PyMOL Python script that loads the backbone (N, CA, C, O; Angstrom):
from pymol import cmd

cmd.read_pdbstr("""\
ATOM      1  N   MET A   1      -8.388   4.284  20.587  1.00  0.00           N
ATOM      2  CA  MET A   1      -8.122   4.299  19.171  1.00  0.00           C
ATOM      3  C   MET A   1      -7.028   5.317  18.899  1.00  0.00           C
ATOM      4  O   MET A   1      -7.017   6.395  19.493  1.00  0.00           O
ATOM      5  N   SER A   2      -6.114   4.983  18.010  1.00  0.00           N
ATOM      6  CA  SER A   2      -5.085   5.936  17.630  1.00  0.00           C
ATOM      7  C   SER A   2      -4.973   5.960  16.112  1.00  0.00           C
ATOM      8  O   SER A   2      -5.376   5.027  15.418  1.00  0.00           O
ATOM      9  N   CYS A   3      -4.426   7.033  15.635  1.00  0.00           N
ATOM     10  CA  CYS A   3      -4.289   7.212  14.198  1.00  0.00           C
ATOM     11  C   CYS A   3      -2.954   7.883  13.929  1.00  0.00           C
ATOM     12  O   CYS A   3      -2.584   8.836  14.615  1.00  0.00           O
ATOM     13  N   ILE A   4      -2.237   7.395  12.944  1.00  0.00           N
ATOM     14  CA  ILE A   4      -0.978   8.015  12.553  1.00  0.00           C
ATOM     15  C   ILE A   4      -1.030   8.259  11.059  1.00  0.00           C
ATOM     16  O   ILE A   4      -1.339   7.359  10.278  1.00  0.00           O
ATOM     17  N   TYR A   5      -0.721   9.489  10.671  1.00  0.00           N
ATOM     18  CA  TYR A   5      -0.598   9.814   9.254  1.00  0.00           C
ATOM     19  C   TYR A   5       0.622  10.696   9.099  1.00  0.00           C
ATOM     20  O   TYR A   5       0.739  11.730   9.758  1.00  0.00           O
ATOM     21  N   ALA A   6       1.513  10.295   8.243  1.00  0.00           N
ATOM     22  CA  ALA A   6       2.732  11.076   8.023  1.00  0.00           C
ATOM     23  C   ALA A   6       2.803  11.473   6.560  1.00  0.00           C
ATOM     24  O   ALA A   6       2.386  10.723   5.677  1.00  0.00           O
ATOM     25  N   GLY A   7       3.326  12.640   6.320  1.00  0.00           N
ATOM     26  CA  GLY A   7       3.499  13.093   4.943  1.00  0.00           C
ATOM     27  C   GLY A   7       4.265  14.392   4.912  1.00  0.00           C
ATOM     28  O   GLY A   7       4.515  15.012   5.946  1.00  0.00           O
ATOM     29  N   LYS A   8       4.634  14.795   3.716  1.00  0.00           N
ATOM     30  CA  LYS A   8       5.332  16.065   3.530  1.00  0.00           C
ATOM     31  C   LYS A   8       4.354  17.085   2.973  1.00  0.00           C
ATOM     32  O   LYS A   8       3.527  16.766   2.119  1.00  0.00           O
ATOM     33  N   SER A   9       4.453  18.291   3.452  1.00  0.00           N
ATOM     34  CA  SER A   9       3.665  19.418   2.930  1.00  0.00           C
ATOM     35  C   SER A   9       2.162  19.150   2.932  1.00  0.00           C
ATOM     36  O   SER A   9       1.494  19.314   1.911  1.00  0.00           O
ATOM     37  N   LEU A  10       1.636  18.737   4.083  1.00  0.00           N
ATOM     38  CA  LEU A  10       0.199  18.498   4.184  1.00  0.00           C
ATOM     39  C   LEU A  10      -0.539  19.831   4.183  1.00  0.00           C
ATOM     40  O   LEU A  10      -0.175  20.750   4.918  1.00  0.00           O
ATOM     41  N   LYS A  11      -1.556  19.930   3.372  1.00  0.00           N
ATOM     42  CA  LYS A  11      -2.361  21.150   3.321  1.00  0.00           C
ATOM     43  C   LYS A  11      -3.332  21.177   4.492  1.00  0.00           C
ATOM     44  O   LYS A  11      -3.771  20.135   4.978  1.00  0.00           O
ATOM     45  N   GLY A  12      -3.657  22.377   4.935  1.00  0.00           N
ATOM     46  CA  GLY A  12      -4.582  22.539   6.049  1.00  0.00           C
ATOM     47  C   GLY A  12      -5.917  21.875   5.807  1.00  0.00           C
ATOM     48  O   GLY A  12      -6.501  21.297   6.724  1.00  0.00           O
ATOM     49  N   SER A  13      -6.411  21.951   4.571  1.00  0.00           N
ATOM     50  CA  SER A  13      -7.709  21.348   4.254  1.00  0.00           C
ATOM     51  C   SER A  13      -7.672  19.832   4.430  1.00  0.00           C
ATOM     52  O   SER A  13      -8.668  19.230   4.831  1.00  0.00           O
ATOM     53  N   TYR A  14      -6.526  19.212   4.131  1.00  0.00           N
ATOM     54  CA  TYR A  14      -6.409  17.772   4.313  1.00  0.00           C
ATOM     55  C   TYR A  14      -6.376  17.416   5.796  1.00  0.00           C
ATOM     56  O   TYR A  14      -6.973  16.424   6.213  1.00  0.00           O
ATOM     57  N   VAL A  15      -5.686  18.218   6.582  1.00  0.00           N
ATOM     58  CA  VAL A  15      -5.635  17.986   8.030  1.00  0.00           C
ATOM     59  C   VAL A  15      -7.036  18.087   8.625  1.00  0.00           C
ATOM     60  O   VAL A  15      -7.426  17.262   9.451  1.00  0.00           O
ATOM     61  N   VAL A  16      -7.792  19.098   8.205  1.00  0.00           N
ATOM     62  CA  VAL A  16      -9.169  19.265   8.681  1.00  0.00           C
ATOM     63  C   VAL A  16     -10.003  18.053   8.301  1.00  0.00           C
ATOM     64  O   VAL A  16     -10.766  17.547   9.125  1.00  0.00           O
ATOM     65  N   GLN A  17      -9.874  17.580   7.072  1.00  0.00           N
ATOM     66  CA  GLN A  17     -10.636  16.416   6.614  1.00  0.00           C
ATOM     67  C   GLN A  17     -10.309  15.184   7.454  1.00  0.00           C
ATOM     68  O   GLN A  17     -11.213  14.455   7.860  1.00  0.00           O
ATOM     69  N   GLU A  18      -9.033  14.948   7.716  1.00  0.00           N
ATOM     70  CA  GLU A  18      -8.632  13.802   8.528  1.00  0.00           C
ATOM     71  C   GLU A  18      -9.152  13.921   9.960  1.00  0.00           C
ATOM     72  O   GLU A  18      -9.603  12.935  10.542  1.00  0.00           O
ATOM     73  N   MET A  19      -9.088  15.130  10.527  1.00  0.00           N
ATOM     74  CA  MET A  19      -9.601  15.330  11.884  1.00  0.00           C
ATOM     75  C   MET A  19     -11.101  15.068  11.938  1.00  0.00           C
ATOM     76  O   MET A  19     -11.591  14.467  12.895  1.00  0.00           O
ATOM     77  N   GLU A  20     -11.830  15.511  10.925  1.00  0.00           N
ATOM     78  CA  GLU A  20     -13.270  15.249  10.883  1.00  0.00           C
ATOM     79  C   GLU A  20     -13.547  13.757  10.762  1.00  0.00           C
ATOM     80  O   GLU A  20     -14.477  13.254  11.390  1.00  0.00           O
ATOM     81  N   ASN A  21     -12.760  13.043   9.969  1.00  0.00           N
ATOM     82  CA  ASN A  21     -12.937  11.589   9.840  1.00  0.00           C
ATOM     83  C   ASN A  21     -12.707  10.888  11.167  1.00  0.00           C
ATOM     84  O   ASN A  21     -13.490  10.024  11.562  1.00  0.00           O
ATOM     85  N   ILE A  22     -11.627  11.260  11.860  1.00  0.00           N
ATOM     86  CA  ILE A  22     -11.325  10.650  13.160  1.00  0.00           C
ATOM     87  C   ILE A  22     -12.439  10.954  14.156  1.00  0.00           C
ATOM     88  O   ILE A  22     -12.912  10.062  14.859  1.00  0.00           O
ATOM     89  N   THR A  23     -12.851  12.211  14.213  1.00  0.00           N
ATOM     90  CA  THR A  23     -13.887  12.621  15.152  1.00  0.00           C
ATOM     91  C   THR A  23     -15.198  11.898  14.870  1.00  0.00           C
ATOM     92  O   THR A  23     -15.895  11.492  15.800  1.00  0.00           O
ATOM     93  N   PHE A  24     -15.538  11.736  13.596  1.00  0.00           N
ATOM     94  CA  PHE A  24     -16.780  11.046  13.225  1.00  0.00           C
ATOM     95  C   PHE A  24     -16.729   9.579  13.635  1.00  0.00           C
ATOM     96  O   PHE A  24     -17.719   9.039  14.129  1.00  0.00           O
ATOM     97  N   LYS A  25     -15.576   8.927  13.432  1.00  0.00           N
ATOM     98  CA  LYS A  25     -15.457   7.492  13.725  1.00  0.00           C
ATOM     99  C   LYS A  25     -15.567   7.188  15.212  1.00  0.00           C
ATOM    100  O   LYS A  25     -16.196   6.202  15.595  1.00  0.00           O
ATOM    101  N   ILE A  26     -14.964   8.021  16.053  1.00  0.00           N
ATOM    102  CA  ILE A  26     -14.967   7.729  17.489  1.00  0.00           C
ATOM    103  C   ILE A  26     -15.947   8.601  18.268  1.00  0.00           C
ATOM    104  O   ILE A  26     -16.104   8.440  19.478  1.00  0.00           O
ATOM    105  N   ASN A  27     -16.598   9.518  17.574  1.00  0.00           N
ATOM    106  CA  ASN A  27     -17.619  10.386  18.153  1.00  0.00           C
ATOM    107  C   ASN A  27     -17.095  11.223  19.324  1.00  0.00           C
ATOM    108  O   ASN A  27     -17.825  11.512  20.271  1.00  0.00           O
ATOM    109  N   GLN A  28     -15.839  11.599  19.242  1.00  0.00           N
ATOM    110  CA  GLN A  28     -15.254  12.510  20.234  1.00  0.00           C
ATOM    111  C   GLN A  28     -13.991  13.113  19.639  1.00  0.00           C
ATOM    112  O   GLN A  28     -13.447  12.603  18.659  1.00  0.00           O
ATOM    113  N   LEU A  29     -13.535  14.192  20.233  1.00  0.00           N
ATOM    114  CA  LEU A  29     -12.327  14.848  19.765  1.00  0.00           C
ATOM    115  C   LEU A  29     -11.096  14.125  20.313  1.00  0.00           C
ATOM    116  O   LEU A  29     -11.137  13.587  21.419  1.00  0.00           O
ATOM    117  N   PRO A  30     -10.007  14.109  19.550  1.00  0.00           N
ATOM    118  CA  PRO A  30      -8.769  13.517  20.071  1.00  0.00           C
ATOM    119  C   PRO A  30      -8.278  14.268  21.309  1.00  0.00           C
ATOM    120  O   PRO A  30      -8.485  15.475  21.434  1.00  0.00           O
ATOM    121  N   LYS A  31      -7.629  13.549  22.218  1.00  0.00           N
ATOM    122  CA  LYS A  31      -7.082  14.180  23.418  1.00  0.00           C
ATOM    123  C   LYS A  31      -5.810  14.950  23.109  1.00  0.00           C
ATOM    124  O   LYS A  31      -5.530  15.966  23.746  1.00  0.00           O
ATOM    125  N   ARG A  32      -5.031  14.476  22.132  1.00  0.00           N
ATOM    126  CA  ARG A  32      -3.763  15.101  21.783  1.00  0.00           C
ATOM    127  C   ARG A  32      -3.548  15.082  20.281  1.00  0.00           C
ATOM    128  O   ARG A  32      -4.019  14.184  19.583  1.00  0.00           O
ATOM    129  N   ILE A  33      -2.838  16.072  19.801  1.00  0.00           N
ATOM    130  CA  ILE A  33      -2.391  16.118  18.420  1.00  0.00           C
ATOM    131  C   ILE A  33      -0.910  16.462  18.464  1.00  0.00           C
ATOM    132  O   ILE A  33      -0.527  17.477  19.046  1.00  0.00           O
ATOM    133  N   LYS A  34      -0.083  15.636  17.859  1.00  0.00           N
ATOM    134  CA  LYS A  34       1.356  15.888  17.868  1.00  0.00           C
ATOM    135  C   LYS A  34       1.812  16.178  16.449  1.00  0.00           C
ATOM    136  O   LYS A  34       1.498  15.437  15.517  1.00  0.00           O
ATOM    137  N   VAL A  35       2.553  17.260  16.297  1.00  0.00           N
ATOM    138  CA  VAL A  35       3.097  17.636  14.993  1.00  0.00           C
ATOM    139  C   VAL A  35       4.597  17.861  15.125  1.00  0.00           C
ATOM    140  O   VAL A  35       5.105  18.153  16.208  1.00  0.00           O
ATOM    141  N   ASP A  36       5.287  17.721  14.013  1.00  0.00           N
ATOM    142  CA  ASP A  36       6.723  17.978  13.983  1.00  0.00           C
ATOM    143  C   ASP A  36       6.997  18.855  12.776  1.00  0.00           C
ATOM    144  O   ASP A  36       6.837  18.430  11.632  1.00  0.00           O
ATOM    145  N   ASN A  37       7.410  20.078  13.043  1.00  0.00           N
ATOM    146  CA  ASN A  37       7.685  21.026  11.961  1.00  0.00           C
ATOM    147  C   ASN A  37       9.134  20.951  11.492  1.00  0.00           C
ATOM    148  O   ASN A  37       9.590  21.834  10.766  1.00  0.00           O
ATOM    149  N   GLY A  38       9.850  19.935  11.885  1.00  0.00           N
ATOM    150  CA  GLY A  38      11.227  19.780  11.455  1.00  0.00           C
ATOM    151  C   GLY A  38      12.196  20.545  12.326  1.00  0.00           C
ATOM    152  O   GLY A  38      11.849  21.053  13.393  1.00  0.00           O
ATOM    153  N   SER A  39      13.417  20.612  11.841  1.00  0.00           N
ATOM    154  CA  SER A  39      14.451  21.272  12.632  1.00  0.00           C
ATOM    155  C   SER A  39      14.409  22.785  12.516  1.00  0.00           C
ATOM    156  O   SER A  39      15.224  23.474  13.130  1.00  0.00           O
TER     157      SER A  39
END
""", "prot")
cmd.dss("prot")
cmd.show_as("cartoon", "prot")
cmd.util.cbc("prot")
cmd.orient("prot")
């Protein structure tokens, strides 16, 4: 299973909420998290 969410200025609380949703759905932690902080 993979998940992609893109946006500008994501708040930490939203990232935590999304990670909890993903973890709950697949009942395990993601193997990788990729972020891009821009140039």
